[in-house]
N, C-alpha and C positions, 0 to 999 in steps of 0.2 A: 774865713769861710762861714757862711750863715748856717744855723742849725739845720734848716731844711735841706740845704745842699749836702751836708754831711750824711744825713739820713738817706737821701736819694743815692748818693755815691755808695754808701754801704749796701743798700738794697740792690744796686745794679749788678752785683757779682753773684753768680749762682752758688759758689762755695759759701759765701756769707749767708745767703738765704737758707742754704742747707743747715748751717750751724744754728741759725735762729729756729728752724724747724725742729732740730734736735733738742734745743733748750725748751721749746714750747711743749714737746712731747714729755720731757722730764727735766725739770729745773735742777740746779745745783750739781753741775757736772764739772769734773776736773778736765784739765787739758788732755790728759792721757785718755780719758773716756771719749772726748770729742775727736781726738786724733785717730782713735781706732776705727772710726766710721769713714775715714777719708784715705784715699791713696795719695798722701802728701806728706812732706816732711813735717816734723814737729815745729820747726821754725816757720814754715809756710802757714800752718794753722795759727801760730802765735801772731803772725802779721795780720791775718784776717780778723782774729779776735780783737786786736788793737784797733783796727778800723771800726769795728762794731762798738767798742768801748768809747772811742772818740765821738761817735755819733750818739752815744747815750743809749744804744739798743741793748747793750750787755753791761751788767755791773758785776763786780767781783767782790769776794770776801775771803779773807784768809781764815783757814781752819787748821791750826797746827802748821804742818809743812805744806799743806795743800792749798791751792787757790781755787775756789769754787766760782763758777760762772752762772749767772742768773739772767733770764730774759727780762728786759724792761720794755713793756709794750706801749708805754706812754708816747714816745716819739712817733710811733707808727699811727697811733690814734690821732695825734695832732696833725699829721700829714693827711690822714683820712678826713678829718674835720675841715681842714683848710683847702685841700685840693680835690677831694672826691665828692664829699657830701654836698658841697654847694652846687656842683654840676648836676647831680642827680635830683636835687630838690625841684628844679624847674620841670623835669620830666614827670616826676610824681605829681606835682601840682597840676600839670596839664592833663594827666590821666584822671585825677580826681574831678577836675572841672568837666571833662568829657562825660564822666559817669553821671554827674549831676544833671547835665544837659540832656542826656539820653533818658534819664529817669523822668525828667519833666515832660519830655516829648511823649512818653508812654502813657 
C-alpha cells in the first residue's frame, strides 16, 4: 500500500482523527491518557494507534515503562501539498488575474 493510501485510510476514521486532535492539543501522551478520552477498550485504542503509526502520523518513544505518543504532521502536509494545494492554486490565480483586470479597467 502506498504512503498516501495509508494516510488517507488513517484519516478516514473519526476515532483516529480524534486521537490526532488530542495529540495536536498536547503531544507526548500515554495510551492511558488517550484511552481515557474515548469510550472504547484499551485494545481498540491500541489498534487505532497502530494504524496511525503505520501511516507515519504518530511516532512513539519509550520513557521507562511508558510509551509516549507524538503527532507527526509531515504526512498530512505532504497530502496537503500533493492533493489540496494544487487544486486551490488555480482558483487563487484566477482571482488574482480578475483583480488585475478590474484594476486596469478602473
